[in-house]
C-alpha positions in Angstrom: 18.4 -11.1 1.1 19.6 -7.6 1.9 20.9 -4.8 -0.4 24.5 -5.9 0.6 24.0 -9.5 -0.4 22.4 -9.0 -3.8 24.1 -11.0 -6.6 23.5 -11.3 -10.3 20.4 -13.3 -11.1 20.6 -16.7 -12.7 17.1 -16.5 -14.2 14.6 -13.7 -14.9 13.9 -12.3 -11.4 11.3 -10.1 -9.7 12.2 -8.6 -6.4 10.1 -7.7 -3.4 11.5 -4.8 -1.4 10.1 -4.7 2.1 10.9 -5.1 5.8 10.2 -8.8 6.6 9.7 -10.2 3.1 10.3 -13.8 4.1 6.9 -14.0 6.0 4.9 -12.6 3.1 2.3 -14.8 1.5 3.5 -13.7 -2.0 6.0 -16.6 -2.0 3.1 -19.1 -2.0 0.9 -16.9 -4.2 3.5 -16.3 -6.8 4.2 -20.1 -7.1 0.4 -20.6 -7.7 0.4 -17.8 -10.3 3.4 -18.8 -12.3 1.7 -21.4 -14.5 -1.4 -19.1 -14.9 0.7 -16.2 -16.1 3.3 -18.1 -18.1 6.1 -17.1 -15.7 7.4 -20.5 -14.8 11.0 -19.4 -15.4 10.8 -16.3 -13.2 12.2 -16.2 -9.6 10.8 -14.1 -6.8 13.4 -12.7 -4.4 12.8 -10.7 -1.2 15.1 -7.8 -0.2 14.8 -6.8 3.5 15.5 -3.2 4.4 14.9 -1.8 7.9 12.5 1.1 8.3 14.4 4.4 8.1 17.4 2.9 6.4 20.3 5.0 5.0 19.7 6.1 1.4 22.6 4.0 0.2 20.6 0.9 0.9 17.9 1.9 -1.5 20.5 3.0 -4.1 22.1 -0.4 -4.0 18.8 -2.1 -4.9 18.0 0.3 -7.8 21.6 0.1 -9.2 21.4 -3.7 -9.0 18.1 -3.7 -10.9 19.5 -1.3 -13.5 22.8 -3.1 -14.1 21.8 -6.8 -13.9 20.4 -8.1 -17.2 18.1 -10.7 -15.6 16.7 -8.5 -12.8 13.4 -7.4 -14.4 11.8 -5.2 -11.7 10.5 -5.0 -8.2 7.5 -4.3 -6.0 8.2 -1.8 -3.2 6.3 -1.8 0.1 6.9 0.3 3.2 9.8 2.1 1.6 7.9 3.8 -1.3 8.6 7.4 -0.2 12.1 6.8 1.0 13.1 5.0 -2.1 11.9 7.8 -4.3 13.7 10.4 -2.2 16.9 8.4 -2.3 16.9 7.3 -5.9 14.8 9.5 -8.2 18.0 10.6 -10.0 18.7 7.0 -10.9 15.4 6.6 -12.7 15.0 7.2 -16.4 11.3 8.0 -16.1 8.6 8.1 -13.5 4.9 8.0 -14.2 2.7 11.1 -13.4 1.5 9.7 -10.0 5.1 9.0 -8.9 6.2 12.5 -9.8 3.2 14.1 -8.0 3.3 11.9 -4.9 7.1 11.5 -4.7 6.7 7.7 -4.2 7.5 4.5 -6.1 5.7 1.2 -5.6 7.1 -0.5 -8.7 10.5 -0.6 -10.5 10.7 -1.7 -14.1 14.1 -2.6 -15.5 15.1 -3.0 -19.2 18.4 -2.9 -21.0 20.4 -0.8 -18.5 17.6 1.6 -17.6 15.0 1.6 -14.9 11.6 3.4 -14.5 9.6 4.1 -11.4 5.9 3.8 -11.1 3.4 4.7 -8.4 0.6 2.2 -8.7 -1.1 2.5 -5.3 -3.5 5.1 -6.6 -5.0 2.4 -8.8 -4.7 -0.3 -6.1 -6.5 1.9 -3.6 -9.4 2.6 -5.9 -9.9 -1.0 -6.9 -9.7 -2.3 -3.3 -11.8 0.5 -1.8 -14.8 0.0 -4.1 -14.9 -3.7 -3.0 -15.3 -2.5 0.6 -17.4 0.7 0.6 -20.4 0.9 -1.8 -20.6 4.7 -1.6 -18.3 7.3 -0.1 -20.4 10.4 -0.7 -20.9 12.4 2.5 -19.0 10.1 4.8 -16.3 10.9 7.3 -12.9 9.2 6.7 -10.1 8.6 9.3 -6.8 7.6 7.8 -4.3 6.6 10.6 -0.8 6.9 9.1 0.5 9.1 6.3 2.9 6.8 4.4 2.9 6.0 0.7 -0.3 3.9 0.7 -2.2 6.5 2.7 -0.9 9.3 0.4 -2.2 7.3 -2.6 -5.6 6.8 -1.0 -5.9 10.5 -0.2 -4.9 11.4 -3.7 -7.8 9.3 -5.0 -10.2 11.1 -2.7 -8.9 14.5 -3.8 -8.7 14.1 -7.5 -10.5 10.9 -8.8 -13.5 10.1 -6.7 -15.7 12.8 -8.3 -19.3 12.9 -7.2 -18.7 10.1 -4.7 -16.4 12.3 -2.6 -16.4 11.9 1.2 -17.3 15.0 3.3 -14.3 15.0 5.6 -10.9 13.3 5.7 -8.8 13.2 8.8 -5.2 12.0 8.5 -2.7 11.4 11.3 0.9 10.6 11.6 3.9 10.9 14.0 5.9 12.7 11.2 4.9 16.3 10.5 6.7 16.1 7.1 4.5 13.3 6.0 1.4 15.2 7.0 2.7 18.2 5.1 3.1 16.0 2.0 -0.6 15.0 2.3 -1.6 18.6 2.6 0.4 19.6 -0.4 -0.7 16.7 -2.5 -4.4 17.3 -1.9 -4.4 21.1 -1.9 -5.6 21.5 -5.5 -8.2 18.7 -5.2 -11.9 18.6 -4.6 -12.7 21.8 -2.6 -15.8 20.1 -1.2 -13.8 17.8 1.0 -12.8 19.1 4.4 -9.2 18.0 5.1 -7.7 17.8 8.6 -4.3 16.6 9.8 -3.2 15.6 13.3 0.3 15.0 14.4 0.4 12.3 17.1 3.2 11.2 19.4 4.5 7.6 19.2 2.3 5.4 21.3 -0.7 7.8 21.2 -4.1 6.2 20.6 -6.7 7.6 18.2 -9.7 6.9 20.4 -10.9 10.5 20.6 -10.6 11.0 16.9 -12.6 7.8 16.3 -15.3 8.9 18.7 -15.7 12.2 16.7 -16.6 10.4 13.4 -20.1 10.3 12.1 -22.0 7.0 11.8 -21.1 5.1 8.7 -17.5 6.5 8.6 -14.6 4.7 7.0 -11.6 4.0 9.3 -8.3 3.0 7.8 -5.2 1.7 9.6 -2.2 2.7 7.4 0.2 3.0 10.3 2.0 -0.3 9.8 1.3 -1.1 13.5 0.4 -4.8 13.8 2.7 -5.7 10.9 6.1 -3.9 10.8 5.9 -3.0 14.5 3.6 -4.2 17.4 0.5 -2.6 18.7 -2.5 -0.8 17.4 -3.4 2.9 16.9 -6.4 2.3 19.1 -7.0 1.1 22.7 -9.3 -1.8 23.4 -11.8 0.7 24.7 -12.1 2.5 21.4 -15.7 3.1 20.1 -16.1 2.6 16.4 -18.7 4.7 14.4 -22.0 2.7 14.1 -22.5 1.1 10.7 -18.9 2.0 9.8 -16.4 0.5 7.5 -13.0 -0.6 8.9 -10.1 -1.2 6.6 -6.8 -2.7 7.9 -4.2 -2.2 5.1 -2.2 -5.2 6.4 -3.1 -8.9 6.1 -0.3 -10.4 8.2 1.3 -9.9 11.6 -0.3 -9.6 15.0 -3.0 -7.3 13.5 -4.2 -5.9 16.8 -6.4 -3.2 15.1 -8.1 -5.9 13.0 -8.8 -7.9 16.1 -10.3 -4.9 17.8 -12.6 -4.1 14.9 -13.7 -7.7 14.5 -14.6 -7.9 18.2 -17.0 -4.9 17.7 -18.3 -5.8 14.2 -21.6 -7.5 15.2 -22.5 -5.1 18.0 -21.7 -1.9 16.0 -22.7 -3.1 12.6 -19.2 -2.8 11.1 -18.0 -4.0 7.8 -14.4 -5.1 8.4 -11.8 -5.8 5.7 -8.1 -6.7 5.9 -5.5 -6.0 3.3 -5.8 -9.2 1.3 -7.6 -7.8 -1.7 -5.3 -4.8 -1.7 -2.4 -7.2 -1.6 -3.7 -9.1 -4.7 -4.4 -6.0 -6.7 -1.1 -4.5 -5.7 0.9 -7.5 -6.8 -1.0 -8.1 -10.0 -0.6 -4.4 -11.1 3.2 -4.6 -10.5 3.6 -8.0 -12.2 1.6 -6.6 -15.2 3.8 -3.5 -15.3 7.1 -5.5 -15.2 6.1 -8.3 -17.6 3.5 -6.5 -19.8 0.9 -9.3 -19.5 -2.3 -7.4 -19.8 -3.6 -8.8 -16.4 -7.3 -7.6 -15.9 -8.4 -5.8 -12.8 -11.9 -7.5 -12.8 -13.8 -10.3 -14.4 -13.0 -14.0 -14.9 -9.3 -13.3 -15.5 -8.8 -11.5 -12.3 -11.1 -13.9 -10.3 -8.9 -16.8 -11.4 -5.9 -15.2 -9.9 -7.7 -14.1 -6.8 -9.1 -17.6 -6.2 -5.6 -19.1 -6.7 -4.2 -16.7 -4.1 -7.0 -17.5 -1.7 -6.3 -21.2 -2.1 -2.7 -20.8 -0.7 -3.4 -18.0 1.8 
């Protein structure tokens, strides 16, 4: 579905606003979760919007959610920053993270009003701690400065506390997004050394990777390998020994993930894709929309994670 083809929902409906929603595993996962969460009567509908779409596309989606009684909310991926910029005047309220980061990852609709939430700050923290046991003193390279990267950097700046990394390097092709990272982290932990690098489309990050200390965390938040082809690295890139490698995506050609896995044994790398992030992200949004009290850990979360793994 597209913003232009949205129609009144026939049953309670949760939407997925992305780029290529039809290929997402959430369709299989949500079917497995319905009976576990008591959502058997809820439909899941994807809405595809191209990267860099006109603001009117985002406004159509938000207005539909606001005005259609059975449209209950939405998860937003890829378009978090653009949707906020285009539609914040249509939102009754936003949570503190959305207001600070100028992004929305969840929309909650009720009785003719709609609220916007930024939940990636929570999702990033939950997923990161399952990958890296301790951040303290490490270098971090975040390739890409979109909404998910902004939320991760916000966590480093304000919430990680005594476990703060020593240095965080962030790259992007868009100087405005790098500026947003700088602004968002400016009042954060003064012990973290922040660096931003604007790269040209098609540039590789091999030199920045080689400058990282052993044990560094390397994050691909560019969307390359999912929304567009390629990798931010060349096949000759050298990973930091004993490092942690996190690909935010879990589907697509995943060139970066292939490169990291090829070097994992030789370089002692811990390599993680975006699956756990995906599960945490969806459960947080479903919980916000339907107010179910879904746990973030323990047997209740494990049951949902295992059900998702079973249909991956």
